[in-house]
C-alpha positions, 0 to 999 in steps of 0.5 A: 501651272501649264495648260497640260497640268490643268487638263490632267488635274481636271481629268483626275478630279472628274474621275474621282467625282464619278468614283465617289458618286457611284459608291454611294447608294441610298436604300428607301424605307420600303426597300432592302438592298441585296449586296453582291460581292464579285457576283456572290451574295454577301449581305442584306442592307437596311434602309439608309445611306450605304457606301459600296466599293464600285466594280467589286460590290453591287447592290440590287434594290428589292421592293418589300411592299405587298402586291395586291392582285 
């Protein structure tokens, strides 16, 4: 393999790792995840590990604990 091929392969691997890393979301037990698809509400996720489509779906974490004033 030539040096150019190795550099291109390394760039592709780094891009895929970033893509996979940004698609995994973890919702803690005291939270709920509000999923938006292209800016519009889609669903509410319960605690656990969730996969999202990067750049198409976004998740906002909402804390469900009571606030004491």
